Phi, psi and omega in degrees: 000329186298334182291340179282349183263359181226156177300134010263026175058053180242145176288149177290339178215097182279355185277165174296148182230133173236125180229167169272149183306321183295333183288337182242013172076023178282141176276081182206183173309121185306330182266003180296130179286138177241123185248131173241120183295165178292151176278150175285315179149146181058230180265010173267105190255204185287341176294319177295321177299316179296322176301317181300317178295318184295319183274342176079013183295340179291347179262349189279144171281324179280163181274135177235164172237140176239132178233120177248117182262109179210201177302316166257122174279133181231137181231136178232136173233134177158192179211199185293341182270325187198142176223150173231144185229146173221152178227157178215159180275089179286342172074008179075013183301320182273359174257008175088005187282330187236016174246146189304316183244024179279147175220166174287180181280071182245168177301133183095348176289137175286115186261333180222140181224141174216156177240126181218126179053038177081000180251151180259129174243155180203162173234145178248157175293127180077003181067020182276164175303143186292132177254333184171191184243126176270181190303316181295323177293323178295320177297314177302315184296316177300315181296319181290320177298320178291316183297324184262009176074014178280329174246136181283170177296342176266016176065035179255136170234165178277263178280160174306143182264125183266127171273318169229181179300327185249353183245122186217168175241127182256169177299321179296322176302315182297319177301316179299316184292318182285332175293315178296319179298318181299317179298316180295319182289322177298318176304314181299311184295319180293319180295319177301318180294309185285334176288334180087035179233187178227163177300324180295328181279343179280121186272326183231142171239102182276130182246118184239163180143163183302331180251013188303327182290344185259354186290134172273110185302322180297321179288325176296323176291321183299327180265002178085010178288326178240154175293168185285068181209052185300332182290346180267354187285131174239116182274123182247005177066220182279080183295327179298318179291319179296317178293322177298321178297319179299316180290328178295322187266350187220118174296326178300322179289328175295320178295321178298319179297000000 
């Protein structure tokens, strides 16, 4: 792990690894095989690789973009001939790690938020009582605050904004969210430039992450998290888990990876 913390930020072993459970201390059948896919490079790890498998962009002739919003934000641009990847330290802001009332995409998480006639409405995952706000809800809330003039274009609000009596968004939360957003957006713009393509030429924008299925693409565009192409967004949810499942069930998919 220490090699990832210093220049040139490379893993000591970027290749796929297969071990027995007993060799790595897992509480399982001692002879059970444990497979770890190859790393892409630097801080772009096997979660991004699994996302690529899950969305199928590696098979496409046309160019696609993949965006995984997590503790590390990862962006991929490419097709079956060539891909480029970039990562940034999103800091878990959209996973609830660095916001006061943020939570992961669990039951009771507020997944969608809207403001109408001065009142706040919301939906929670599973229809449970609200526990906090997950990433998709945070994106909605930022967009709605901006849309209704409660937050300025410089991301300033006065007092903390309450969604419920106990769940609120603070100015510090907003700083965390826009910092993470900036890193993800810079990755997108740089990859489009260095790949040698344009937003118009990109046919699909795959959106992955634990809360990916709940994201409102129009609101993500409104806050600048995504480029102005909401109609191209395909939500794939937890692509890392879906891709891992494919590799678990298919030796052929491991070979593809």
